[in-house]
N, C-alpha and C positions, 0 to 999 in steps of 0.2 A: 401579707399584709396582716398586722394584727387586731386592725379594726374592722378587716373584710373577710370571713371566715366563717368556719361551720361552728367551731368552736363557741366563737363570738356568740353565734345565732343560739348555741344552744344556754351558752350565760344568758342571755335575755330572758330565755322560756325560763330559766331557772327563779330568778329576779322576778319576773312580773307576774307571774302564774302558777309556780312549784316550791313558793318558801312553806316551812314544815310546820309553821301556825295554821296555814291555809290547808293543807292535807289531811293535817288532824281533825281543824272544824270540818271540813266536809264526809270527813269517816264519822264523825258525831250525827252530824245532821242529817246521814244517807244511814244510820246504821250497817255499813259498811263494814264488815271484821277486820278486813284487810287490806289494806288499797298500794297495789305494787306502783306508785310512783317513788321515786329516788332521790335520796335526801343527799342535795348537791354541799359537801360539807366548806366549800371554798373554792377559790380559782383567783386568779393572779396573770402576773405577767413574767417569762424569762428573761432578763435584760430586757433585747427590742426583738428577739428575738420570734416567741412561739408563746401562746395563753397556752394557760394548762386550768382543768376542771380535779376535782378531790370528790371521791366517791368512796363509801365505803366497800367493802369487798362484795359484790354482789352474791355471787359464786359462780356459776358456768353458764354459758350462752345454750340456750334451746338448743341451738344449732350443734355443737359441738357434743350433746347428749344424745341425738342424731344421730351423728354421725359415729358414735359407740355401737350405733347398733344395725337394724335394716333401713335406718331413713323413715322409718315409721313410726305414729303413735296410735296404740288405742284408742279407741273412741273416747271411752272415759276419759283419757288422761286431756286429748285434743279437746270436748268438752269444758272440761275443769281449765282448760289454760283459756278457752275462749272467754267466757263468763267473765276469768278475772281482767282480760284487757279489755270487755265493755265494759268495766266497771271503771278502770283507766280513761277509756275514751272517753266516757262520758265527763268524768271529771275535767281532764283538757281541754277538751269541747266549750264546758261549761264557764272554763276563764278564758275563751275567746282564742284557744289556738288548736291545730291538729298537728299531728305526729307526721305525717307523711312521710315513714318511711317502716311500716312495720313488717318486721322478717324474723326469723328464728335466732338472726347474730343476736337481734340487739333485746331476746326477752331473758331474762337473767331466771334460773333454778337454784336455790342455795341446798348445793347436797345434804348439810347438815338439818336441814329444816326445810321437807317439802311442801311445806305449807306457803313458801316464802316465792313467791313469782313476780319478777320487775319488769315494766315494760322500760327499757334505759333508749340512747340513742338519739336526740332531740335535734341530731347536726341539720334537718331535713323538717323541722316542727316552722308553719308557717301562722300568724294570726292573720287567720282568716276574719276574723268580726273585732277589727278595732275599736274600742269605744263601743262596742255594742251594735255598730252598723256591717254587715256582712259585707266582702268587697264581692265587686260583680264580677261573672264570669268572661273572662278575656283572656282566650287562649291566644299563646306567643309572648305573653306579659312577662313569662319569667324562662329562665333555660329548662328548654324542654327534657324529658327524661330522667329529670332528678332523682335519685333512691337506687335502691335496688332492683333494677330492671324487669325482674322475673315478679314480683310481688304491687309494683306499684299502679297505680290506678288511671286511666284513661287520661284523666283531667291534667296528670302530672306530665304523662306522655305528651300531651298537646301544649303544654309551657304553660295550663290555667294554673292559676294561686289552687294547690287542695282544699279541697273543704270536708265538711263532716261524711258525706258521702263516701270519699276517697277513702278514708282509713277504713273505712267499714269494708268497702269493696276489697282491698287490700290484705283484709284478714278473712274475707271470705275465699283467695287466693293459698292463703296461708292454711287455714284450714285442710283446701282439699289435698294441696300438698302434702301436708301430714297423715291426713288418713289412705291416700293411694298412692306416695312417691313420684308423683308427676306432675306435672298441667298440659294442657296439649301444646305449650310453647316452649316448656323445659330444654329442650335438644336445640332451641333454634336462637340461642339467646343473642348471637351477631349479627343474624340478620331483623333490629329495631322494625323496621315496618310490617316483616311478619309476625312479630309479639304483637305489634298496634292490631294490626289487621286482623287477628284470633282472638284478641282482646274484647275487638269491637263486636265479632259476631258472637262470637257465648256469652258476651252479656247479655243478647239481646235472645236467647235462647239455652237458658238455665238447665232447661232439662236434659237437653244435646251435652252438654259441658259433664254433667253428672254421667250420663253414659256415659260417657267416651272414656272418661275417669274411672269409676269403677266399674266399668264389664260385665262381667258377668256377675259382680257381688251385689247385696240389696246396699240399695240407696237410703243412707239414713236420713231419715223423715225429718228429723229437724235441721238436717242442712239442710235440704230443699229450701224449708222453709226459712231460713234464716239469706237464704242466697237470693230467691227470688224477692224477700223486701229491702236487704242490703244493693241488689241492682238494680230497682226501680225509684231508689231515691233521687230527687232532682237535686239540681246544683246547691241552692240555697237553703234546703228543707232539713228540719230536725228528724233524726231517727227518731223511733221510738226503743229507747234501750230496752225497757222494762220486759216489752214485748221479744224483743230480740232474746234476751237473756231466758225467757223464756222456755222459747225455742227449746233452748240446751240444757234448761234445768229439768224438764220434763223426763230425759231420758236418762238423764244422771238418780232422778230420784226411783223412778225403778230399779237400777243398779242399787240402789240406796246407798248412795253417795252424794256428797255437797260439793258442790266447786271448791270451796274453803276447806277440806279435807287434804292431806297430802296428797300429791299427785300421785298417777299411777303410772310413777315410770323410774325405772332400775337407774339410777346416777351414784358414779364412782368420785369419790371428791377429785 
């Protein structure tokens, strides 16, 4: 049905929250040199059959870049991307929406300009704060398990509307996967109950989660701080985006790097 679908949901997000002028105004106001919100050039219906959105060429998905190599990112690249995504999430959240499906498939990198990182894929975007009033936590009010199973938040698993903490939980899972190559539930994605049970267990035990994923390797202090803060958020709580960015910026500064430099990844066009 053209009135009731993921693309219609995505179109609504762009019309309400991500017009080009709004994005440009935000960048100036917050002194953000680059903000990876895509520019929706147009949308429409093809006959009565399907709806479409038009975007410029965003480059390659981060997942396709990971697939080219060993499915791992260096710490520098992972933290660069995470800071850029925190900028995007702060913008989206301040405009009443959450993304709802943070995954490498929805992150694009421009092979011709590695400073360009874009967060796309707003099919599951959710208006968590219509008119400035946060929705109540109601499990079972939406379809459970919507989004990419490996990375979605417990709120999404339980059929509650995702909130700001949901996006940060998902970003935490992505960071772990990019740095370690797996999550404790990566091999059990056909068993949804097992995935949920493990996410519940490790959300309460961030140290155990990190020890399991990093095994004998040194656990980055920045990642531990990020996860502990993200996993402790209440449903309606506003994250401290600047503190979260700062955790990740510090190790980048020690590497004499910035989140807005070219990404530390090898990409073929």
